[in-house]
Each structure stands twice: as structure tokens, then as C-alpha cells.
DODRENLUM-993641 format. One record per residue (C-alpha): x, y, z; residue in one letter; residue number from 0. Coordinates in steps of 0.02 Angstrom, whole numbers. Layout:
N
{{X, Y, Z}, "A", NUM};
...
REM end
This chain:
505
{{-4528, -1384, -47}, "X", 0};
{{-4466, -1552, 15}, "X", 1};
{{-4442, -1665, -138}, "X", 2};
{{-4457, -1819, -29}, "X", 3};
{{-4624, -1771, 46}, "X", 4};
{{-4780, -1869, 6}, "X", 5};
{{-4695, -2024, -63}, "X", 6};
{{-4725, -2139, 83}, "X", 7};
{{-4578, -2253, 126}, "X", 8};
{{-4458, -2260, -22}, "X", 9};
{{-4307, -2376, -32}, "X", 10};
{{-4128, -2354, -89}, "X", 11};
{{-3959, -2435, -63}, "X", 12};
{{-3871, -2286, 16}, "X", 13};
{{-3943, -2125, 85}, "X", 14};
{{-3818, -1982, 92}, "X", 15};
{{-3860, -1838, 210}, "X", 16};
{{-3774, -1677, 160}, "X", 17};
{{-3731, -1612, -14}, "X", 18};
{{-3565, -1526, 18}, "X", 19};
{{-3403, -1588, -63}, "X", 20};
{{-3400, -1743, 49}, "X", 21};
{{-3576, -1801, 14}, "X", 22};
{{-3565, -1760, -171}, "X", 23};
{{-3402, -1856, -191}, "X", 24};
{{-3478, -2008, -107}, "X", 25};
{{-3637, -1999, -209}, "X", 26};
{{-3539, -1984, -372}, "X", 27};
{{-3429, -2131, -327}, "X", 28};
{{-3578, -2239, -281}, "X", 29};
{{-3682, -2189, -433}, "X", 30};
{{-3544, -2234, -556}, "X", 31};
{{-3540, -2407, -477}, "X", 32};
{{-3724, -2434, -510}, "X", 33};
{{-3773, -2414, -327}, "X", 34};
{{-3946, -2341, -296}, "X", 35};
{{-3909, -2182, -200}, "X", 36};
{{-4009, -2034, -139}, "X", 37};
{{-3928, -1875, -76}, "X", 38};
{{-4028, -1752, 28}, "X", 39};
{{-3986, -1581, 98}, "X", 40};
{{-4085, -1471, 216}, "X", 41};
{{-4040, -1309, 126}, "X", 42};
{{-4175, -1248, 4}, "X", 43};
{{-4044, -1167, -108}, "X", 44};
{{-3868, -1217, -153}, "X", 45};
{{-3734, -1118, -58}, "X", 46};
{{-3636, -983, -148}, "X", 47};
{{-3507, -938, -14}, "X", 48};
{{-3324, -986, -21}, "X", 49};
{{-3311, -1075, 147}, "X", 50};
{{-3164, -1171, 74}, "X", 51};
{{-3058, -1120, -73}, "X", 52};
{{-2919, -1244, -103}, "X", 53};
{{-2898, -1421, -171}, "X", 54};
{{-2743, -1519, -123}, "X", 55};
{{-2646, -1617, -255}, "X", 56};
{{-2719, -1780, -190}, "X", 57};
{{-2897, -1715, -198}, "X", 58};
{{-2865, -1662, -378}, "X", 59};
{{-2817, -1843, -415}, "X", 60};
{{-2980, -1902, -336}, "X", 61};
{{-3079, -1783, -446}, "X", 62};
{{-2980, -1841, -597}, "X", 63};
{{-3040, -2017, -561}, "X", 64};
{{-3219, -1954, -549}, "X", 65};
{{-3202, -1879, -723}, "X", 66};
{{-3208, -1693, -682}, "X", 67};
{{-3023, -1643, -683}, "X", 68};
{{-3039, -1534, -838}, "X", 69};
{{-3186, -1437, -766}, "X", 70};
{{-3099, -1416, -598}, "X", 71};
{{-2935, -1356, -673}, "X", 72};
{{-3025, -1234, -789}, "X", 73};
{{-3111, -1157, -638}, "X", 74};
{{-2959, -1134, -527}, "X", 75};
{{-2784, -1064, -520}, "X", 76};
{{-2622, -1124, -441}, "X", 77};
{{-2463, -1031, -394}, "X", 78};
{{-2557, -878, -332}, "X", 79};
{{-2428, -761, -257}, "X", 80};
{{-2441, -701, -77}, "X", 81};
{{-2418, -512, -68}, "X", 82};
{{-2384, -447, 108}, "X", 83};
{{-2400, -267, 159}, "X", 84};
{{-2359, -148, 299}, "X", 85};
{{-2490, -14, 274}, "X", 86};
{{-2477, 38, 92}, "X", 87};
{{-2302, -33, 68}, "X", 88};
{{-2273, -205, -7}, "X", 89};
{{-2141, -282, 105}, "X", 90};
{{-2135, -459, 34}, "X", 91};
{{-2204, -564, -107}, "X", 92};
{{-2184, -751, -129}, "X", 93};
{{-2254, -902, -222}, "X", 94};
{{-2254, -1036, -86}, "X", 95};
{{-2280, -1170, -219}, "X", 96};
{{-2142, -1112, -335}, "X", 97};
{{-2051, -1280, -330}, "X", 98};
{{-2209, -1383, -356}, "X", 99};
{{-2207, -1426, -541}, "X", 100};
{{-2280, -1578, -631}, "X", 101};
{{-2175, -1736, -636}, "X", 102};
{{-2210, -1906, -717}, "X", 103};
{{-2279, -1976, -554}, "X", 104};
{{-2368, -1818, -490}, "X", 105};
{{-2472, -1730, -624}, "X", 106};
{{-2555, -1611, -501}, "X", 107};
{{-2414, -1551, -387}, "X", 108};
{{-2485, -1387, -324}, "X", 109};
{{-2641, -1342, -228}, "X", 110};
{{-2779, -1269, -335}, "X", 111};
{{-2868, -1111, -279}, "X", 112};
{{-3054, -1133, -318}, "X", 113};
{{-3210, -1079, -223}, "X", 114};
{{-3296, -1220, -131}, "X", 115};
{{-3463, -1177, -211}, "X", 116};
{{-3386, -1206, -383}, "X", 117};
{{-3319, -1377, -331}, "X", 118};
{{-3493, -1421, -271}, "X", 119};
{{-3572, -1359, -432}, "X", 120};
{{-3456, -1466, -538}, "X", 121};
{{-3489, -1620, -431}, "X", 122};
{{-3677, -1591, -443}, "X", 123};
{{-3661, -1582, -632}, "X", 124};
{{-3563, -1746, -632}, "X", 125};
{{-3691, -1826, -518}, "X", 126};
{{-3832, -1773, -634}, "X", 127};
{{-3738, -1853, -779}, "X", 128};
{{-3742, -2013, -676}, "X", 129};
{{-3930, -1998, -655}, "X", 130};
{{-3942, -1930, -477}, "X", 131};
{{-4007, -1760, -422}, "X", 132};
{{-3979, -1678, -254}, "X", 133};
{{-4143, -1664, -157}, "X", 134};
{{-4146, -1488, -86}, "X", 135};
{{-4248, -1430, 63}, "X", 136};
{{-4249, -1610, 120}, "X", 137};
{{-4192, -1614, 301}, "X", 138};
{{-4146, -1779, 382}, "X", 139};
{{-4235, -1764, 549}, "X", 140};
{{-4209, -1934, 627}, "X", 141};
{{-4170, -2115, 590}, "X", 142};
{{-4173, -2288, 665}, "X", 143};
{{-4069, -2435, 613}, "X", 144};
{{-4090, -2622, 629}, "X", 145};
{{-3998, -2777, 569}, "X", 146};
{{-4054, -2753, 388}, "X", 147};
{{-4048, -2566, 360}, "X", 148};
{{-4092, -2390, 412}, "X", 149};
{{-4260, -2302, 412}, "X", 150};
{{-4238, -2114, 399}, "X", 151};
{{-4364, -1974, 417}, "X", 152};
{{-4330, -1843, 285}, "X", 153};
{{-4452, -1699, 300}, "X", 154};
{{-4618, -1789, 321}, "X", 155};
{{-4565, -1939, 217}, "X", 156};
{{-4482, -2102, 266}, "X", 157};
{{-4338, -2176, 169}, "X", 158};
{{-4278, -2354, 194}, "X", 159};
{{-4093, -2377, 150}, "X", 160};
{{-3968, -2516, 172}, "X", 161};
{{-3840, -2389, 233}, "X", 162};
{{-3837, -2207, 288}, "X", 163};
{{-3689, -2088, 268}, "X", 164};
{{-3686, -1932, 376}, "X", 165};
{{-3594, -1799, 275}, "X", 166};
{{-3694, -1660, 355}, "X", 167};
{{-3559, -1548, 428}, "X", 168};
{{-3495, -1494, 597}, "X", 169};
{{-3670, -1485, 673}, "X", 170};
{{-3713, -1656, 603}, "X", 171};
{{-3886, -1722, 643}, "X", 172};
{{-3823, -1898, 605}, "X", 173};
{{-3678, -1885, 729}, "X", 174};
{{-3790, -1815, 865}, "X", 175};
{{-3919, -1952, 839}, "X", 176};
{{-3781, -2082, 856}, "X", 177};
{{-3730, -2001, 1021}, "X", 178};
{{-3549, -1982, 968}, "X", 179};
{{-3459, -1836, 1052}, "X", 180};
{{-3331, -1728, 962}, "X", 181};
{{-3182, -1739, 1079}, "X", 182};
{{-3046, -1608, 1077}, "X", 183};
{{-3029, -1424, 1113}, "X", 184};
{{-3075, -1249, 1058}, "X", 185};
{{-2913, -1149, 1075}, "X", 186};
{{-2924, -977, 1153}, "X", 187};
{{-2908, -881, 991}, "X", 188};
{{-2997, -732, 916}, "X", 189};
{{-3153, -758, 813}, "X", 190};
{{-3123, -716, 630}, "X", 191};
{{-3245, -640, 506}, "X", 192};
{{-3253, -708, 329}, "X", 193};
{{-3351, -658, 175}, "X", 194};
{{-3356, -643, -13}, "X", 195};
{{-3341, -461, -65}, "X", 196};
{{-3335, -365, -226}, "X", 197};
{{-3204, -229, -217}, "X", 198};
{{-3123, -120, -350}, "X", 199};
{{-2946, -52, -355}, "X", 200};
{{-2859, -209, -293}, "X", 201};
{{-2759, -322, -409}, "X", 202};
{{-2820, -500, -437}, "X", 203};
{{-2644, -567, -466}, "X", 204};
{{-2605, -602, -283}, "X", 205};
{{-2672, -645, -111}, "X", 206};
{{-2659, -479, -16}, "X", 207};
{{-2613, -494, 169}, "X", 208};
{{-2596, -373, 315}, "X", 209};
{{-2546, -431, 490}, "X", 210};
{{-2533, -293, 620}, "X", 211};
{{-2560, -264, 805}, "X", 212};
{{-2722, -176, 757}, "X", 213};
{{-2793, -325, 664}, "X", 214};
{{-2782, -443, 517}, "X", 215};
{{-2848, -426, 339}, "X", 216};
{{-2826, -553, 199}, "X", 217};
{{-2906, -531, 27}, "X", 218};
{{-2893, -677, -94}, "X", 219};
{{-2962, -666, -272}, "X", 220};
{{-3085, -805, -309}, "X", 221};
{{-3050, -880, -482}, "X", 222};
{{-3189, -871, -609}, "X", 223};
{{-3275, -728, -518}, "X", 224};
{{-3250, -543, -485}, "X", 225};
{{-3257, -574, -297}, "X", 226};
{{-3126, -585, -161}, "X", 227};
{{-3136, -692, -6}, "X", 228};
{{-3098, -582, 143}, "X", 229};
{{-3039, -648, 310}, "X", 230};
{{-3020, -514, 443}, "X", 231};
{{-3023, -473, 626}, "X", 232};
{{-3202, -426, 670}, "X", 233};
{{-3245, -251, 724}, "X", 234};
{{-3274, -242, 912}, "X", 235};
{{-3433, -176, 992}, "X", 236};
{{-3443, -56, 1139}, "X", 237};
{{-3418, -202, 1259}, "X", 238};
{{-3270, -268, 1160}, "X", 239};
{{-3368, -417, 1092}, "X", 240};
{{-3349, -451, 905}, "X", 241};
{{-3487, -380, 795}, "X", 242};
{{-3568, -474, 652}, "X", 243};
{{-3478, -439, 488}, "X", 244};
{{-3555, -316, 364}, "X", 245};
{{-3484, -232, 210}, "X", 246};
{{-3461, -70, 307}, "X", 247};
{{-3372, -158, 450}, "X", 248};
{{-3256, -250, 331}, "X", 249};
{{-3216, -81, 253}, "X", 250};
{{-3182, -5, 424}, "X", 251};
{{-3062, -146, 468}, "X", 252};
{{-2974, -128, 300}, "X", 253};
{{-2956, 61, 318}, "X", 254};
{{-2885, 43, 492}, "X", 255};
{{-2767, -103, 460}, "X", 256};
{{-2718, -74, 279}, "X", 257};
{{-2758, 105, 234}, "X", 258};
{{-2727, 67, 50}, "X", 259};
{{-2803, 209, -53}, "X", 260};
{{-2914, 185, -205}, "X", 261};
{{-3001, 26, -146}, "X", 262};
{{-3191, 38, -165}, "X", 263};
{{-3309, -82, -75}, "X", 264};
{{-3459, -129, -181}, "X", 265};
{{-3547, -285, -119}, "X", 266};
{{-3547, -418, 16}, "X", 267};
{{-3617, -577, -61}, "X", 268};
{{-3592, -694, 85}, "X", 269};
{{-3527, -683, 263}, "X", 270};
{{-3493, -789, 415}, "X", 271};
{{-3381, -803, 568}, "X", 272};
{{-3273, -945, 628}, "X", 273};
{{-3172, -997, 778}, "X", 274};
{{-3036, -1128, 773}, "X", 275};
{{-3092, -1300, 834}, "X", 276};
{{-2987, -1457, 852}, "X", 277};
{{-3108, -1600, 876}, "X", 278};
{{-3151, -1773, 811}, "X", 279};
{{-3257, -1925, 849}, "X", 280};
{{-3180, -2087, 910}, "X", 281};
{{-3268, -2194, 780}, "X", 282};
{{-3330, -2167, 602}, "X", 283};
{{-3454, -2311, 594}, "X", 284};
{{-3597, -2372, 701}, "X", 285};
{{-3666, -2528, 617}, "X", 286};
{{-3750, -2467, 456}, "X", 287};
{{-3717, -2282, 482}, "X", 288};
{{-3556, -2191, 435}, "X", 289};
{{-3486, -2017, 465}, "X", 290};
{{-3372, -1922, 346}, "X", 291};
{{-3295, -1750, 331}, "X", 292};
{{-3338, -1612, 454}, "X", 293};
{{-3472, -1723, 531}, "X", 294};
{{-3328, -1827, 600}, "X", 295};
{{-3181, -1708, 621}, "X", 296};
{{-3151, -1521, 623}, "X", 297};
{{-2980, -1441, 630}, "X", 298};
{{-2890, -1276, 604}, "X", 299};
{{-2909, -1200, 431}, "X", 300};
{{-2719, -1191, 411}, "X", 301};
{{-2677, -1285, 252}, "X", 302};
{{-2858, -1291, 195}, "X", 303};
{{-2881, -1476, 230}, "X", 304};
{{-3064, -1472, 284}, "X", 305};
{{-3142, -1494, 113}, "X", 306};
{{-2998, -1607, 59}, "X", 307};
{{-3007, -1728, 204}, "X", 308};
{{-3195, -1746, 178}, "X", 309};
{{-3172, -1784, -8}, "X", 310};
{{-3046, -1919, 36}, "X", 311};
{{-3155, -1993, 174}, "X", 312};
{{-3291, -2013, 43}, "X", 313};
{{-3171, -2087, -85}, "X", 314};
{{-3113, -2217, 41}, "X", 315};
{{-3291, -2265, 88}, "X", 316};
{{-3367, -2264, -86}, "X", 317};
{{-3281, -2413, -164}, "X", 318};
{{-3306, -2518, -8}, "X", 319};
{{-3492, -2482, 2}, "X", 320};
{{-3504, -2514, -185}, "X", 321};
{{-3429, -2688, -173}, "X", 322};
{{-3533, -2736, -21}, "X", 323};
{{-3697, -2673, -94}, "X", 324};
{{-3660, -2769, -256}, "X", 325};
{{-3628, -2928, -158}, "X", 326};
{{-3446, -2936, -216}, "X", 327};
{{-3373, -2912, -43}, "X", 328};
{{-3420, -2962, 133}, "X", 329};
{{-3489, -2827, 250}, "X", 330};
{{-3329, -2844, 353}, "X", 331};
{{-3242, -2741, 218}, "X", 332};
{{-3334, -2590, 287}, "X", 333};
{{-3237, -2606, 450}, "X", 334};
{{-3082, -2548, 357}, "X", 335};
{{-3158, -2375, 330}, "X", 336};
{{-3142, -2338, 514}, "X", 337};
{{-2976, -2430, 523}, "X", 338};
{{-2899, -2326, 384}, "X", 339};
{{-2976, -2154, 400}, "X", 340};
{{-2983, -2129, 589}, "X", 341};
{{-2792, -2123, 608}, "X", 342};
{{-2785, -2003, 460}, "X", 343};
{{-2912, -1889, 545}, "X", 344};
{{-2808, -1889, 703}, "X", 345};
{{-2650, -1849, 604}, "X", 346};
{{-2740, -1707, 515}, "X", 347};
{{-2786, -1626, 680}, "X", 348};
{{-2604, -1632, 733}, "X", 349};
{{-2530, -1566, 570}, "X", 350};
{{-2655, -1425, 547}, "X", 351};
{{-2632, -1370, 728}, "X", 352};
{{-2444, -1372, 700}, "X", 353};
{{-2456, -1271, 539}, "X", 354};
{{-2573, -1145, 620}, "X", 355};
{{-2444, -1119, 757}, "X", 356};
{{-2311, -1093, 623}, "X", 357};
{{-2416, -957, 540}, "X", 358};
{{-2452, -869, 705}, "X", 359};
{{-2266, -864, 741}, "X", 360};
{{-2224, -806, 565}, "X", 361};
{{-2341, -658, 563}, "X", 362};
{{-2255, -585, 716}, "X", 363};
{{-2108, -546, 604}, "X", 364};
{{-2102, -418, 463}, "X", 365};
{{-2139, -505, 298}, "X", 366};
{{-2216, -658, 380}, "X", 367};
{{-2380, -725, 314}, "X", 368};
{{-2486, -873, 264}, "X", 369};
{{-2347, -949, 160}, "X", 370};
{{-2275, -1012, 326}, "X", 371};
{{-2410, -1145, 321}, "X", 372};
{{-2325, -1230, 173}, "X", 373};
{{-2275, -1409, 208}, "X", 374};
{{-2256, -1566, 101}, "X", 375};
{{-2384, -1651, 212}, "X", 376};
{{-2520, -1533, 151}, "X", 377};
{{-2513, -1606, -24}, "X", 378};
{{-2583, -1766, 54}, "X", 379};
{{-2485, -1866, -76}, "X", 380};
{{-2383, -1956, 56}, "X", 381};
{{-2534, -2013, 156}, "X", 382};
{{-2567, -2198, 144}, "X", 383};
{{-2630, -2349, 239}, "X", 384};
{{-2479, -2461, 275}, "X", 385};
{{-2559, -2522, 438}, "X", 386};
{{-2720, -2579, 353}, "X", 387};
{{-2771, -2760, 338}, "X", 388};
{{-2797, -2720, 153}, "X", 389};
{{-2611, -2684, 129}, "X", 390};
{{-2520, -2847, 95}, "X", 391};
{{-2351, -2900, 29}, "X", 392};
{{-2314, -3061, -64}, "X", 393};
{{-2153, -3006, -148}, "X", 394};
{{-1973, -3008, -90}, "X", 395};
{{-1936, -2831, -147}, "X", 396};
{{-2020, -2687, -237}, "X", 397};
{{-1998, -2501, -243}, "X", 398};
{{-2174, -2467, -184}, "X", 399};
{{-2254, -2525, -22}, "X", 400};
{{-2429, -2592, 10}, "X", 401};
{{-2538, -2449, 69}, "X", 402};
{{-2443, -2317, -31}, "X", 403};
{{-2527, -2200, -153}, "X", 404};
{{-2508, -2274, -328}, "X", 405};
{{-2410, -2146, -431}, "X", 406};
{{-2444, -2095, -609}, "X", 407};
{{-2325, -2130, -755}, "X", 408};
{{-2327, -2092, -942}, "X", 409};
{{-2341, -2243, -1059}, "X", 410};
{{-2377, -2280, -1242}, "X", 411};
{{-2495, -2407, -1317}, "X", 412};
{{-2447, -2525, -1459}, "X", 413};
{{-2482, -2389, -1588}, "X", 414};
{{-2372, -2264, -1498}, "X", 415};
{{-2515, -2160, -1431}, "X", 416};
{{-2482, -2083, -1260}, "X", 417};
{{-2575, -2149, -1108}, "X", 418};
{{-2552, -2129, -921}, "X", 419};
{{-2568, -2249, -777}, "X", 420};
{{-2703, -2135, -706}, "X", 421};
{{-2803, -2171, -865}, "X", 422};
{{-2795, -2356, -822}, "X", 423};
{{-2843, -2326, -641}, "X", 424};
{{-2992, -2215, -683}, "X", 425};
{{-3154, -2303, -646}, "X", 426};
{{-3230, -2414, -513}, "X", 427};
{{-3119, -2569, -527}, "X", 428};
{{-2959, -2637, -454}, "X", 429};
{{-2812, -2626, -575}, "X", 430};
{{-2680, -2762, -592}, "X", 431};
{{-2513, -2704, -664}, "X", 432};
{{-2391, -2836, -725}, "X", 433};
{{-2228, -2740, -746}, "X", 434};
{{-2091, -2835, -836}, "X", 435};
{{-2078, -2988, -948}, "X", 436};
{{-2198, -3108, -862}, "X", 437};
{{-2363, -3027, -910}, "X", 438};
{{-2529, -3043, -823}, "X", 439};
{{-2557, -3212, -736}, "X", 440};
{{-2717, -3311, -747}, "X", 441};
{{-2855, -3247, -635}, "X", 442};
{{-2977, -3393, -656}, "X", 443};
{{-3127, -3373, -545}, "X", 444};
{{-3108, -3185, -523}, "X", 445};
{{-3252, -3079, -587}, "X", 446};
{{-3180, -2977, -732}, "X", 447};
{{-3295, -2832, -682}, "X", 448};
{{-3194, -2818, -522}, "X", 449};
{{-3019, -2800, -591}, "X", 450};
{{-2939, -2731, -750}, "X", 451};
{{-2772, -2806, -802}, "X", 452};
{{-2627, -2725, -895}, "X", 453};
{{-2454, -2782, -947}, "X", 454};
{{-2318, -2650, -949}, "X", 455};
{{-2179, -2728, -1049}, "X", 456};
{{-2162, -2846, -1198}, "X", 457};
{{-2329, -2872, -1283}, "X", 458};
{{-2412, -2735, -1183}, "X", 459};
{{-2398, -2551, -1146}, "X", 460};
{{-2228, -2471, -1174}, "X", 461};
{{-2134, -2388, -1032}, "X", 462};
{{-2008, -2295, -1139}, "X", 463};
{{-1947, -2180, -1004}, "X", 464};
{{-1945, -2317, -874}, "X", 465};
{{-2056, -2212, -762}, "X", 466};
{{-2174, -2352, -713}, "X", 467};
{{-2032, -2472, -677}, "X", 468};
{{-1943, -2338, -576}, "X", 469};
{{-2098, -2302, -474}, "X", 470};
{{-2157, -2480, -444}, "X", 471};
{{-2012, -2597, -477}, "X", 472};
{{-1944, -2671, -638}, "X", 473};
{{-2014, -2847, -620}, "X", 474};
{{-2166, -2854, -508}, "X", 475};
{{-2353, -2875, -494}, "X", 476};
{{-2452, -2731, -418}, "X", 477};
{{-2636, -2733, -371}, "X", 478};
{{-2705, -2556, -357}, "X", 479};
{{-2864, -2527, -259}, "X", 480};
{{-3010, -2431, -336}, "X", 481};
{{-2961, -2279, -232}, "X", 482};
{{-2785, -2274, -304}, "X", 483};
{{-2687, -2353, -162}, "X", 484};
{{-2580, -2510, -177}, "X", 485};
{{-2667, -2660, -102}, "X", 486};
{{-2546, -2799, -147}, "X", 487};
{{-2365, -2811, -204}, "X", 488};
{{-2332, -2986, -272}, "X", 489};
{{-2201, -3084, -366}, "X", 490};
{{-2215, -3089, -557}, "X", 491};
{{-2340, -3220, -612}, "X", 492};
{{-2415, -3242, -438}, "X", 493};
{{-2595, -3256, -496}, "X", 494};
{{-2638, -3357, -342}, "X", 495};
{{-2586, -3216, -227}, "X", 496};
{{-2696, -3095, -322}, "X", 497};
{{-2843, -3215, -323}, "X", 498};
{{-2825, -3247, -137}, "X", 499};
{{-2820, -3061, -101}, "X", 500};
{{-2978, -3024, -200}, "X", 501};
{{-3071, -3174, -130}, "X", 502};
{{-3025, -3123, 47}, "X", 503};
{{-3132, -2967, 25}, "X", 504};
REM end
């Protein structure tokens, strides 16, 4: 049943189409800012397949800010070993994240293996806590926009929104209605079959991998379940064309490629096929309509950045929409979404294509496998927006640059209780850090709901290990954006520079 049906024309601030990780992240971010948001999805039931299964370190930081880090970490596992075989023989085993351990500035250094459906479930729970429920079986069929908003047809109902966000996947209705082509290529590569299977007789302590001339099989245990995600070469039909995956065909491929005895195939809970695509749009915004995630860019699965890039698109857009809807920023702020995220999307296409090529080369050699994809870029911690108009410098020197990710650091409050910079950043506001002896300058005229202020030094929080000073500079003023990136680096006491920055929004 369509929950939106029969209501006539309803109104909201933001309508989000698509309830995958991208749409749910955006809806959570908007809801916690007090924005009226509705999120609709055409599917009558929530998906249970593991289309994606990994969260990058940067995405884990985003979910920390949204208040679900504990639930996410409890549902996943990091440092899963890659076990590579030749037939029944183990020929190599490696932890590609062995050197990725927590540091004062990076609390989540390693990718987290977690089924996409579980990420979505946790975000839906968080969204419900914020008073918003996903409307299932509610398909966005069409929309029209004008100078004041967007009128969308959802099922048989009409919804009037100030803004529309298309987070509705690679076959996006929103993108098609905007007439935006996905430019790029579909490399001449074999279709792959993927599914969630229940098998017995295979250890859950590693990601099992076989790469042979006869085919490919990869079986990865899905944390919190008794299932494995299988990725495999599809069985060919009489004409050589790939057949649709079934439990029996997955077993046939496994027996031919792996031949490992004692493995029993019990259930196929979900299945699909995929082909590598490298495509993106050339704009993320058309007036009052935005695109995010797979609706805007699709790229090779190498590195698992599909779900992650969508989460971070939404995180970039959420705070900007929140300020504009609340009347605390001019609509021109929304132009920076395209300005900041479009170059990132282009870079992601390049890096994932490069890492896919590295894996394809690696598996030609004995002992090669998916660990060849490993690269510091895939953590997404080094991504920033130094070119953005929102990245400004008003200081002679500092260790951190405008547009950089704002690192974490351990601190203590006046009573000696531990606290982290990420605790200060968590929430929908800007954060002003006065590091050193000068303290926080006067911010007369600035809405206190917009920015939280903290002194790290005499009379404020204690930086006993010097981690904050080492990361940011010993005597400086740092304005951190609501999405955890440095907006302004200023001289100590430069309240005017901070006020001018905030007023310019």
C-alpha cells in the first residue's frame, strides 16, 4: 500500500526519494536539524541483500556524528583476513589492514565489514528516533519544479516540497526526469553473479578467494549473520551467455573452481548480477533538485566506495540544506554542493578504476587477490575541499589547511574526565576551537545556535598530550564546518574573521 496515497497535496521542506544509505543519511541529518523531511521508496519491503558490505573510515566518522557509531561497530568486523586458495590448498593469507590501528587523530582507521542492509536498518532506527518513518511502496513517478519549490507525484498523491533530493540509485527516476545523462563507459568485462548464501563447512574467520582460468569464486562471511556473500563467475548457457544465478549454479561454479570438500550449500537468500560501469553526471543540482549517490555516479566496486561516496554526498548536502531551510544561510550556499562533490565523484571514478586494474593484474599471479585493492585513498580520510569557496585562510601559519578533514584528538575537561574533539563536533552546528592562550573571541551578532565555541588551553579543555595542538597548530583559531571539515583558519582572537565568515553564508 502506498502510505502517501489519498492525502491530497501535502507539504514538506525536503522530499528524499530513495531509502538506501544515501537517502537515509540525508534524512537523518535533516531531521536532527529540525527540517521537515519525508523519505519515500518504491520498494514495498526493505531490502535484505548485501549489495555493499564495507564502510570506509571516513564514513564511520559520519555515522559517529549521526549518533549510531556504537550500533554500527557492534554489527561489523574489521581486519578480516583474505585467504587465497589454489584448489583445496591455501597458498596465501593476509590482513590488508594490518597496519591500520587507532591513533589520536583517527579513531576508525580500518574499513568495517558490515552488510548494507544492516547499515540501512540502523539508519532507519535512528531516523525513527528523530520522528521520521520511511514511506514504503511509495514510488516517485514524476515532478515539476518552479521558483518556489517542487511538486512531486508519489503514487497517486502529490507532495509539495521546497527541495527534492534524488537518492534513488543507478536507474534514478529523478535523474532521468532532469534529463541528465550518465557519461562514461561500460568496460568490456565479464558479468559477475552475486548473492547471499548459507553454506556449511567453511570457516567464518576469513574472506575465501579463488582466482583461476576456469572462473572466480569469493565467499565473504557477513557479520552478525550465518550467511556469506558470494561473488562468482556466472555459469554459461549453451550459447555461452551467462545464466541467472541460482543456488545450484553457485554450487557448480564452486565445485569446478574450488573443489573444496565438505562444503554444503543450504540456501540462497538473495541474488543479483552486475557489470562494471564507470559513469557520472556533469552536475549534481538543477535549481531545487539534487542528485546524490548512485543516482549521480557509478563506478567499479573495487574498494567498496559506492555506499561510502553516497553517504558522504548526503553529509555534504544535509547541513547546507538545513541552514538554507532555516533561513540562516542564503540559497547560494547550495551551489557549493555541486562545487565540492562533483570533483570528488570524478576522482572516485579514477581511483576505483585504477584499483580494479591493480586487482585484475594481481590475480594473474599465484597468491594474488583482492588485497591488491588496498590504498590509503580508499580510507577517504585525505579527501577534502581546498578549492571550495567555503575554505578560507585568515592566519599566517597553521598545521591544518582550510578544506581539510578536521582530525580527532583526546582531551580532558576541568574535572579531568576524558573527552574527544569528535564529541565537540557531534551535532548540527559549526564548532569554533580556540587553541592556545587567547581563548574564544567575541562573536557578537552570531546566532549561538549556529556555532559552538571551545577553548583548548588555560581556562578550558586540557590538551595534556598536545594532540590537538599538534594536529591544528599551537596558537590558532579553527572554525570546523558541521560536516567535520575546516572552513576557516584564523589568527588567535580574530573574532571579526569568524563573524565575517559566518555572515557570508
